[in-house]
C-alpha positions, 0 to 999 in steps of 0.5 A: 322884302316885297317881290315886284312882279306877279306873273299870271302867265305861270297860272294860265298857259294862254289867253285862250284858257282864260277866255274859256273860263270867263266867257262860258255861258254868256250870250255872244253879244255880252261876251264880246266886251269881256273878250276885248277886256281879257285880251287887252289886260293880257297884253299889258306888261307884267308888273303887278306886285305879288302881294296883290291878286292878279285881276284874272283870279279875281274875275274867275272868283266873281264868275263863280258867284254867277254874276253877269258879264258886265261885272266880270268885265268891270272887274278887269277894267277896274283893276290896279293895272288897267287903272294906270293904263286905261283912263276912265274916259277911254273905258266909257268910249270903248266899252259903253256907258253901263260898263264905264259907270260900273268901273267908275263905281269900283274906283269910287268905292275904293276911295270912299272906303279909305276916306271914311276911316278916321285918319289918326284913329286906331284900327280898332275904331271900326269895332265900335257900335257906330261902325255898323251904321258906317258900313250901311252908309257906305253901301247906300252911297254906291248906286250899283251894288255890283261894285261892292261885289267886285271889291269883296271878291278882290279882298277875298282873293288878296287874303292868302297873299298877306303873308308877303307883307310885314306884320303891321300891314298884315294885321291892319288889312286883316282887321279891316277885312274882319270888321268891314269887308266880311260884314259887307259880304254878310249884308249882301248874303254872300256866305262864300266870301264871308266865311273865307275872309273871316277865317283867314283874317282870324288866323292872322289876328288871333293865331293862338285862338285859331290854332286852338279851335283848328286843333279841336276840330282836327282831334276827333275829325275821323270819329266825327265824320264817321258819326255824320255819315251814319247819321246822314244815312239814317236820316235819308232812310227816314225821309224816304219812308215819309215820302220826302223824295229827292232830298239832299242830305250831307255833312256841313263843314264848320268855319273856325271863326264862327265857332270861336265867336259862338264859344265867346258869345255863349261862354262855352267850351268847344265840347259844349257846342251843339253845332260841331256836328252839322248836317244840311238838308236841301229840298224842293219846296217850302212845305218839304222844309217843315216836313223834314223838320217834323221827321227830325223832331219825331226821330230824335229829341230836339233842343228847344232853345236851339231852334230858329225859324229863319224862313218865317223870320228871315235875317236882315240880309234875307237869309232863310233856313230852318235851324234846329239841334237834336240829341242824335244817336248816342246822345250826341248833339247834332245841328240840322239846317233845312232849306230849299235849293233856292234858299241854299243858292241865295245863302251862298251867293246872296244878291249875286245869285240873281244875276244870270246870263242873258240868253234868249230872254231867260234872264227876265223869266228868272228875275220874275220868279226869284225872290231876292236874297233881301226879300224886297226886289220887284218882280217882272223887270229887266236887268236895269230895273232889277239892279236899281231895285237892289240899290233902292230896296236894300240900301236906301230904306233907312235914314241915319240921324244923330242925338244931341250927344252924337249917337247914331240912330237907325230909322226907316226911311221917311221917319219923323222926330216922333219915330226918333223919340220912340226909338230912343226910349218909349217914355221919351216918345210918350212925353214928346211935345216938339222937336228941333232938327239941326237947331230949328223947330219942326213939326212932329210929322217932319221927314228926317234926312240922313245926318240930321241932328234931332233934339226932342222937347218933352213935357212933364207927363206922358200924354200921347195923342190918338191922332199919332196913330192916324197913318194919313197924318204921317206922325209915325212911320215905324210900326213899333212906335205905333204899337207903343202908342197903342199899348199906352192907350190900351192901358188907359182904356181899361176903365172903359173895357171894365164897364163894357164887360160888366154890362155885357155879362149882366145882359147875357145872364138876363137874356139867358134867364140865368140867375145866381151864377157866381162870378168867381166861378164864371171867372175860373171857368174862363181861366181868369184869376180876378173878376176885374180881369173877367170884365176887362177881357169881355169888354175888350173882346178877348173873350168872345160872346160865344165863349161867354155863353158857353161858359155860362151854359156849363155852369148852368148845367152844373145846377147853378142858378137855373130858373124854375122854367128850364131851357129846352134841352135835347131829349135823352139819346138811346143807350147806344148813342150815350157817348156821342159827342153831339146830341140832337134834340128829340132824335138819337143816332143821327149823323152829325158833323162839325161845320168846317166854317166855324169849327165849334168845340165842346161848350161853344153855344151851338146849333144844328142845320139839317143838310141834304143827305149829310145829316146834321151840320153843327155850327157855332151859334154866332156863325156868320153862315147861320146868322145870314141864313135865308128865311126859307132855310131857317126851318132846317135849324134844329137844337143840338147840344154837346153830349155827355162825353166828347172823346174826340178832338176838334179842329180849330184855327187860331190867328196870332199877330205879333212883331216879327222877331227871331224865335217867334215861331219857336216860342209859339210852338213851345206853348202848343207843345207844353199844352199837349196841343196837336198842330196840323199846320202853321202858315206865316205871312211876314210884312217887312214894312210893318215888321209884323208876322201874321200866323194862322195855326190849325190845331186840334183841341178837346174842348173850349177850356183847353182852347181858352187856356192855350190862347191865354198862354199865347197872349202872354208871349213877348211881342204878341199883338193879338190872339184870336179864334178864326171863323 
């Protein structure tokens, strides 16, 4: 039987106590409407049912998310008690347009969520694939994201009270929470609310599974906590030794529902999980994140398949962190999360982390220097513009259209029927010749709207058009669709690349006066397995002219195909310089240095430049600085060649352009590690609109052969668009 009254006077001794909690930290001008709302609500008769949370507890929870004073005020005025006592028009009159509009959105969102659920459908209907689209459409209809935060805080506060309801109602609300509210919290990046709602709902929906995981966590809890304490102390010492100062290292609690879902997803037993023992490291800068990762991987053996770089590849909700798992002391697996303090605040509070108190203009400064949890907020704007950008950038960047069969297709805003075709299937995109939208023939560059039904008209043969790649014509918005079109043309262009490559090789052999070089040996020197691939790689510029010349030179030095008139070679160096990596023509023991502009490696075609006071600077023969050298400085050029031995390693920069996907950095670093390549730095820039990642990798290699081999391995990775040596 339900109790009829909720007496919050038992929890709070006075209205002053509540005011002290809720008003703290707000500027007086912002706190004044909040004071009035608290006082008004306190004066109302106590008639709230005890199975609903009191409005003050919800407001206190919101305050813990660092929201602005308007959000807390709207939370109180939008509560079920105020809704029955204070009309919306009175809210607008007494509290102003901004708060009134937010209160209206809170009530609207409540109605909207209830209306969107099919009336006679079972609760499990929300678990379908189309429900994720429903959640995002709900969000896109709300023009003030703070209303969603209020609803989420209210639901989180209600969950512990469900025991007061009958089983059917309790189960219904728990299922709605785990399938709608928790994912909404995840979409906004508010981990605090997400974990709590999931665990409480899971306990109601699957009590046996909940108890199983909870008991497993409790069984060896003391041993696990002792192990984590020792591990944390060990890691702190290592970080201090490596000059990573001010890092916060602590054991991280595990959430029961997430453990259960991982067990189901990976079909593992509790004892097989890598992240039951979990540690988090908080640092001040992005560079320190990777420095900590290096310390962890150097100290303990890491588990490659458990590494994820969510800094280079953030999750859809903006979550950023490094995740790795290692075999710690005693061979026990430990999960380590590494992030900056700002990333941690974003992860825990999500979009709420970016509403801060309006005191003396400090909020504008905060907004200007923060990157929002969804990585797309505009800089240098006031609060109104900030909130508007949250709504537009986070929720209105997608359109949702339907196939003739009724399936929902999620596309970027501005997408066309051609984008739709490629999203459904690559072959349908290649064969697309026209489209019907809502039964009407439209151009392929037509911009789709939410709710459109799209039918693709197909030809028998695949025949994309090159003008589809022209952004100005507007055929394709999605970078993935454009990549599929490019891939098709790349395949068609093979014949032309083959012809061009053959011509380039014949031209260079003639220019270098080299005859009789066996193409099969040149092919092997460049790590290719067929002559056809050699021609295509050269024609497509996968193998640069400098690489080709270097490979020909190596074969020539081995005695293959020299003419009777030899090329000019450096004079023999004195015995004490016989192991020098660089030999200067006619001169021994002369100081040489690798030019940082083009970074040549052994068997690149090279040339020397006599500097003033720093010896000979060694450049690639095709270095832009050499090719653009003024005429008066060309007399300083001198012939150089690689020595008989090159015992050192050489710095090289590699550029990798790829689709931005989860695990990209992990796959790249695995290739480098397997090839025994020393990495000095990796810098990644992500383009969210194009959904690409542009990586600059600085490595040290022994020679051109090793460099060519690792670049070839990188090209074979999934979703790699381009790999090139940077100059």
